N, C-alpha and C positions, 0 to 999 in steps of 0.2 A: 796383437795385445788386446785382450778383451775387455770391456768396459769395467767389470768388476776389478780387474787387475790395476786399471789406470786409475779407477777410485781409490784403490788401496794405497798405490804409490803417491798420489796427490796428497790424501790425507796424512802419510807418514813423513811425506816432506815437510807439512805443516808442525805436526807432533814434533818431530826432531829439531826444528828451529825453537819452539816454544821450551821445550825440555833443556835445551840447551841455555836457552836465555835464562831459566830460572836458576840453572846450577852456577851461571856466572853473576847472579844478581848482588851477592855479598862483595865479590871482588870489584864489580861496577860501583857500588856505593862507595868505595873508599876511593877510586880513581875519579868520582864525579865530586868531590868535595871542592873543587878549584874548577874555573873555567878550561875547555878544552885546550884554549892557546896556552895555559900554562902548564898543561900535561904535554904540549909537543903535539898535539893533533891538530890538524886543519879543521877550521870550521866555519859554518855558511858557505858550502859548497854551490848550494842553491838556495834561495830564499824561503821556498816552501815546500811542503811535502809532495805536492805535484806540480808539474810546470804547465802543461797545457792539458793534455788527456792522460799522460804517462804519469806514474810515481817518479819521484828522484830518490836518491840515497838517503836523503834526510829523514830523520824520525823526530818526534816530539821530546821535549824533556820529561822526564818521570813524573806522574802525577798531573799531567796537562791534558786538557780537552780541547780538541778545535772542532768548530762548526764551520763548515764550508757550503757554500752556494755556488753553483756551475750553472752557467747559461750561455745558449747559443742562439742567434737570432736566425732570420731567413736568408736566402740567397742574395747576394749584392745583385747578381744578375735579374732578379724579378722586376727591377727598375724603379723609375721615381714614383709610379701609382702606388707601389708597394713601400714607399720610402726606402729602397735598396735593401730590402729584407728585415727593415726595423720593426713593419708591421706584423712579421711572423710569415709563416708558423716558426715558433720557437721551441725548444726544448730546455729542461731545467734538471738539475741533480741537486739533492740535498744529502749531506755527509756529515756523519758525527764520528771522530776518532779519538781514541784515547791511549796514552802512552803508559804502559804498565811499568815499564823501566826505561831509561835511557836510549836503550837500545831497541825494545820491542814495544810495538805499538799494534793496536786491533781497530777496527772500524766497520761501520754498517752505514748503508746509503740506499738511496732509492732514486733512480732516472726515470724522466718521462718518457724518452725514447725506448721503444719496446717494452716499456713498463718493467723495467728491471731493477730487482733487488740485489744488493751485493753485501757480502761481508768478506774481510780480509785480515790475514796475519802479516807483519812486516818485520823483520829482524835485521838489524845492522851487524853483520859478521867481522867485518875489518874495518879500520879507519886510517886515512892517510896521516901520515906524520910529516912534521915540519922538516925532520931530516932526511925525509925521502927513503928511509929503511923500510917503510910499507907506501909504496908509490900511488896506491889507489885505496877507495873505499868501496867496500862491497856490501850491497843489502840485498835480501831475497823477499820476495812477496807471494802469497799465495792467496787466492780468492776464490769463493763460491759464488754464482751467480744464477739468479732465478727469475724467470720472466712471469709476469701475471696475465699476460695477454690471453685473450679468449679467442680460439678459433672462430673466424668469420664464417666458415663453412659448415660448422657445425649444424646450424639451423638448415641447411641445404640438403645436405647429405647423410646427415646424422653421424657421421663419424668425427670424434675429436681428436685431433693430433697431439692434445695435451691431455689425454685420459690418464698417462701414467704421470706421477711427479716427477719421475727421472727425467722426462722428455722436457720438461722446462728448464733442466740445469745444464750449465756450461761452467768450464773451469779455467783459471788462469794461473800459471806460474811464471815469474819474471825474476831474473837476476839484472842488478843494476851494478855496473862498474864505473866509477866517477873519478877524474881529477881535477884538482884545482891547480891549474898550472901556475898561477899567480894570483894576485890581490883581484884581478880583473876577470880572468877567463876561467871558466869551468866547462867540461864536456863530459857527457855520460854516453855510454853504450849499453843498451838493454835487450838481450836475448829474451823473446817470449814464445810461450807455448800455450796455445789454447784448445780447449777439448769441447766439443758439442756432442752431448747425448744423442740428439736428433738432428739430422740435417735435412735440407729441402728436397733433394733428389738422392735416388740409388747410388748414383755414380759420385756424388759428393764426399770428400773426406771428413772425418770426424775430428782429425787433429791438424791444426795450422799453426805455422812457425813464421816468426817475423823477427825483425831486429829493428829497435828504435834508437835514434841517435837525439839527444838533447843537449843545449848549449845555451850558455849565459854569459855575457859581457856586461860587466858593470860600468856605468857612465858616472853616477855620483854614489854617495853612500847609501842612498834609499832607491836609487832608480836601475834599471838594468834591462838590457835588450836580451829577449830569448827566441830560440828558435828550436823546432821539434818536428822529426821526420819518422815514419814508421814504414819499412820496407817489408813486404810480404814475400816469404821464401818460396813456398810450395803453392803450385795451382790447387787448391783445394776444393774449388766448385766449378761446375760446368759454366758457371757465369763469372768465373774469376775476371774476364777481360772488361765486365760492366762495372767492377768496384776499382776503386784506385786507392794508392798509398796517401795515408794521411800527412798534410803537410803544414805547419802553422808557424806564424811569427807574430812576435808581440812584444811586451815589457811587463816587468814586474815593478809594482809601487809598494815600498814600506812605509806605513805610517804608525809608528807603535806598535800595539798588538795586532793590527790588520796587514794582511798582504793583500793587495789587489792586483791582479793579474788580468791584462786586456790583450786582446791579439786577433787576428785574422785566420781562419781555418776552413778547409773545405769539409769537414767532419761535422756533420748534424748530430751525431751520436756523441755520448759523453763517457758512457761505460765501456772500458777497454775492449770487452769482448763483443762489441758492437762497431767501436770505432775500427780496430784492426784489419777485421776481415769484410765489413760490409758498409765502407764510405762509397758513397754513389756519385759524389760530386767531384768534378775535376776543375784543377786550377786554370788548364789551357782553354776551357769553356767558360771563365770567369764565374765560376760556381763556388764561390767562397763567401764566408759569412763573419760577421762581427760575433765575438764572444768574450766572456769574461769569467773567471773565478775570483771570490772573494772569501776570506777566512778569517775567523777571529779565535784567538787563543785564550783559554783561562786555567790559572793555577788553581788546582781543586786542593792542594795540600801546601803547607807552610815551607816544604822542601822542594816543591815545584821550581824549576827553572824556566818555566814559560815554555819557549820553543828552541832548540838547539839550533836550529837552521838559521833563523834570521830575526824573529820577533824580538828578540833581546840582544841581538849580536850584530856588528857592523862587519862586513869583510867581502 
């Protein structure tokens, strides 16, 4: 499949999701007059729209704005002199997301790792029901990612790998399938597809496939244990064995309109197209780091229900 065809398929995927969402808006406005639990839908499968590095099935309530800061410290293996990574080097991401409807949200952000900008659209197609007629929640996400890196070799040899804007672009398509098994335990499986327009070597593949698994176990009404693992399916690079599957453990803490997520992870990247294929640190070598995500939601309209996931709900 040529790059042009891949781009067409990618943007068609996003367009169909958005078009379908708008067509359903009037119906959803009627359904959302009451809380999801009164409609027979499972709520708060996860506490946030993201868990660690990957998105969850959750979307914000209509008219809600979310500001999120994600931070990763340095490796624990750097030792006491570096305060086990707390001195850095660190990476950070800022993200601003907005819900157009209760099922459709969009967002833009920027991560310091690879100087990556991203924009995404996310749509919740199916919702798990309390009677199990619909046993899972299904959400789709598509994103465009652009690096603002400068080629370090340009001054040496005059050739710029980023001569064309398209060379800076990578794309992500993700399906999220989740089930809330009971009031305490939720599990999500996420097939992922990543496409890089430009790769590092002629033998490398432009297309990367992976499967993410995310879980949450509630301890109290506001505290939950979390875990996330990403398995890379295809050997996309000649350096495939130098990279590792991303693995993270942590907990979520809900405090009113804030969701605070603390965890340890072997990924220094934050943006998915960096995390999935290019995680260099290994848990077996004690190469993991402390990280956190903190988000704050704001209702921009009088009809806004804040966050459908957890900010205003217990579950």
